[in-house]
C-alpha positions in Angstrom: 0.1 -0.2 0.0 1.3 3.3 -0.5 2.5 5.5 1.7 2.0 8.8 0.1 0.4 11.7 1.5 -3.2 12.5 1.4 -4.3 8.3 1.2 -7.8 8.5 2.6 -8.3 3.9 2.3 -7.8 1.5 0.2 -9.7 -1.4 -0.6 -9.5 -4.5 -3.0 -12.6 -4.7 -6.0 -12.3 -8.5 -6.6 -8.2 -8.8 -8.0 -7.9 -4.8 -8.5 -6.6 -2.8 -5.8 -7.6 0.2 -4.6 -6.5 3.5 -3.3 -8.1 7.1 -2.5 -6.9 10.1 -2.1 -8.0 13.7 -1.0 -7.3 15.1 -4.0 -6.0 14.6 -7.5 -2.5 16.0 -6.7 -1.9 13.8 -4.3 -3.7 11.4 -6.2 -1.1 11.8 -9.2 2.0 12.1 -6.8 1.3 8.7 -5.5 0.7 6.9 -8.8 3.8 8.7 -10.1 5.8 7.6 -7.4 4.5 3.4 -7.7 5.2 3.6 -11.7 8.6 5.0 -11.1 9.4 2.2 -8.3 8.3 -0.1 -10.3 10.2 1.1 -13.7 13.4 1.2 -11.5 12.7 -2.4 -10.3 12.1 -3.6 -13.8 15.2 -1.6 -15.1 17.6 -3.8 -12.4 16.9 -6.5 -14.0 15.9 -5.7 -17.6 17.7 -4.6 -20.3 15.0 -2.9 -21.1 11.4 -2.3 -20.2 7.9 -1.2 -22.7 5.4 0.6 -21.3 1.9 2.4 -22.8 0.4 5.5 -21.9 -2.9 7.6 -21.9 -3.3 10.7 -23.2 -6.0 12.7 -21.0 -6.2 15.5 -18.9 -6.8 12.7 -15.6 -3.1 12.3 -16.3 -2.1 15.6 -15.6 -0.7 15.6 -12.1 0.9 12.0 -12.8 2.4 12.7 -15.9 3.8 16.1 -14.2 5.1 14.4 -11.6 6.5 11.0 -13.3 8.5 13.5 -15.3 10.5 15.2 -12.6 11.3 11.8 -11.1 15.1 11.4 -10.7 17.0 8.4 -11.5 14.9 6.8 -13.7 17.1 6.0 -17.2 14.7 6.7 -19.9 17.2 5.3 -22.6 15.8 2.0 -22.1 12.2 2.8 -22.1 10.3 1.9 -25.4 7.4 4.1 -25.1 3.7 3.3 -26.7 0.2 5.3 -26.4 -3.2 3.4 -26.6 -5.3 5.5 -28.6 -5.2 8.2 -31.6 -8.1 10.0 -33.4 -8.6 10.0 -36.9 -9.1 12.8 -39.0 -7.0 15.1 -37.3 -4.2 17.0 -39.4 -0.4 15.2 -38.0 0.2 18.9 -36.6 -2.8 18.9 -34.4 -2.3 19.7 -30.6 -5.8 18.2 -30.2 -3.5 14.5 -31.0 -3.0 12.0 -28.4 0.4 11.9 -29.5 0.8 15.4 -29.6 -0.3 15.8 -25.8 2.0 12.7 -24.7 4.6 14.4 -26.4 4.5 17.9 -25.1 3.6 16.2 -21.3 6.0 13.7 -20.8 8.0 12.2 -24.5 10.0 15.6 -24.9 10.8 16.2 -21.3 12.2 12.7 -20.3 13.2 11.2 -24.1 12.6 7.2 -23.7 14.8 5.5 -26.1 12.3 4.6 -28.4 8.8 6.3 -28.8 6.4 4.4 -31.1 3.6 7.0 -32.0 0.4 5.6 -33.6 0.5 7.1 -37.3 -3.8 7.7 -37.9 -2.9 9.9 -41.2 -2.6 6.6 -43.1 -4.8 3.5 -43.8 -6.4 2.5 -40.6 -6.5 -1.0 -41.3 -2.7 -1.4 -41.9 -2.0 1.1 -39.4 -3.7 -0.9 -36.9 -2.1 -3.8 -38.0 1.9 -2.2 -37.9 0.9 -1.1 -34.6 -0.2 -4.4 -33.3 2.8 -6.1 -34.6 5.3 -3.7 -32.5 3.1 -4.1 -29.6 3.9 -7.7 -29.7 7.5 -8.0 -30.6 8.3 -8.2 -26.9 6.2 -8.3 -23.3 4.8 -5.4 -22.7 5.9 -4.6 -18.9 3.9 -1.4 -17.9 0.0 -0.2 -19.4 -0.4 3.5 -17.4 -3.8 4.3 -18.2 -7.6 6.0 -17.2 -11.0 5.2 -17.4 -13.6 7.4 -19.3 -17.3 8.4 -18.0 -18.6 5.9 -19.9 -16.2 3.2 -18.8 -14.4 3.0 -21.4 -10.5 2.0 -21.1 -8.3 3.4 -24.1 -11.2 4.0 -26.5 -13.0 0.7 -26.0 -16.6 2.0 -25.6 -19.6 -0.1 -24.4 -20.5 -0.5 -28.3 -17.0 -1.7 -29.7 -15.6 -3.4 -26.4 -14.9 -7.0 -26.5 -12.8 -8.6 -23.5 -11.5 -11.4 -26.3 -11.1 -8.9 -29.2 -9.4 -11.0 -31.8 -7.1 -8.3 -32.5 -4.9 -6.2 -30.7 -5.2 -2.6 -32.9 -8.2 -1.6 -34.3 -10.2 1.0 -35.8 -13.5 2.2 -33.6 -16.5 4.6 -34.3 -16.7 6.6 -30.9 -19.3 6.6 -28.7 -21.2 10.5 -28.0 -20.8 10.2 -24.0 -17.2 9.7 -25.2 -16.7 12.5 -27.8 -18.9 14.6 -25.4 -16.0 14.5 -22.7 -13.4 15.2 -24.5 -15.8 18.8 -25.1 -16.2 18.6 -21.1 -12.5 18.7 -20.7 -11.9 21.3 -22.8 -10.3 19.3 -25.5 -12.3 20.7 -28.1 -14.7 23.3 -28.7 -18.0 21.5 -29.2 -19.1 18.2 -30.1 -18.6 18.5 -34.0 -15.7 19.2 -33.7 -14.8 15.7 -31.6 -13.5 13.1 -34.3 -16.0 10.3 -35.0 -13.3 7.5 -35.0 -10.0 6.1 -33.7 -7.8 3.9 -33.9 -7.6 2.0 -30.4 -5.6 -0.7 -28.4 -7.9 -3.2 -28.2 -8.5 -4.8 -24.3 -6.3 -7.8 -24.8 -3.7 -5.8 -25.7 -4.1 -3.5 -22.4 -4.3 -6.8 -20.4 -1.1 -8.1 -21.8 0.6 -5.4 -19.5 2.5 -7.4 -16.5 1.7 -4.5 -14.4 -1.0 -2.0 -14.5 -1.9 2.0 -12.9 -5.7 3.2 -13.2 -5.7 7.0 -13.0 -9.2 8.2 -11.8 -9.4 11.5 -10.7 -12.8 13.9 -11.3 -15.9 14.1 -9.8 -17.3 13.5 -13.4 -16.0 9.6 -13.6 -17.9 9.3 -10.2 -20.3 7.0 -12.0 -17.8 4.9 -14.1 -15.9 4.2 -10.9 -18.5 3.1 -9.1 -20.0 0.8 -11.9 -16.1 -0.4 -12.0 -15.4 -1.6 -8.4 -19.5 -2.6 -7.5 -21.2 -3.4 -10.9 -20.9 -6.6 -12.7 -18.2 -7.4 -15.1 -19.6 -6.9 -18.5 -18.4 -4.9 -22.1 -21.2 -2.2 -20.5 -18.5 -1.0 -18.5 -15.5 -2.2 -20.4 -13.3 -0.8 -17.2 -15.0 -3.6 -15.0 -12.5 -6.0 -16.2 -10.2 -4.6 -14.3 -10.8 -6.4 -11.5 -9.5 -9.5 -13.5 -6.5 -8.7 -13.9 -3.7 -10.0 -11.6 -1.5 -6.8 -10.7 -3.5 -3.2 -11.6 -3.9 -0.7 -9.0 -6.7 2.0 -9.3 -6.2 5.2 -8.3 -8.6 7.7 -7.2 -9.4 10.8 -5.6 -12.2 11.5 -3.2 -14.2 12.9 -5.9 -14.5 10.0 -8.3 -14.9 7.7 -5.4 -18.3 9.2 -4.1 -20.2 8.0 -1.8 -17.9 5.3 -1.4 -15.3 7.2 1.0 
């Protein structure tokens, strides 16, 4: 269990470990400390580690702390991200690759950064990216949960716990698209792309160690369904309760009345 400042309570939901913090800053700091500690542990016995990152404002506090941690040999890290919009120009600031480059990669300089190129054929790019992911095991996945319970862009209509592919193109659920407006990433719903390339749930679940950061009152319903509802694709994040090593980091706002 974390001993970071601001820890309110801990619990388990099936296999899923849950830590609740007073606020999102404490949550982000604790999650970054846990991730960086795992990175150092793995790098002590491996030549390199392979990590997948989520791109969303919910990750800001976590990424801010992670990029400031000293003693991490980022040159031995291969970094991936978990989704990308289809239809945005290469230089668009709304692209998830741009978010992660600005918020982490350009600061810490991983040895290899593998970005999703959604400007080419979605089917060909999905296959290319899946091949890169499958070259070696994924050590760490840093993810979030959407307002509709999505992980990556596996919204309820397209989520498949037994997806036969690791990367695919999807049509985005309207709740998911509205979240991008709520988060301040786009000015209005028509501006949000309707399709994206996403890692599937089996790809995310292939990671040995999962760290899931979910702050904010807008995520309270999704967190409650994740922890207390049935394990179903109607709430894709509920499957996290079956991963052998996943920790969910929340704040009082996202954990809600369960505190």
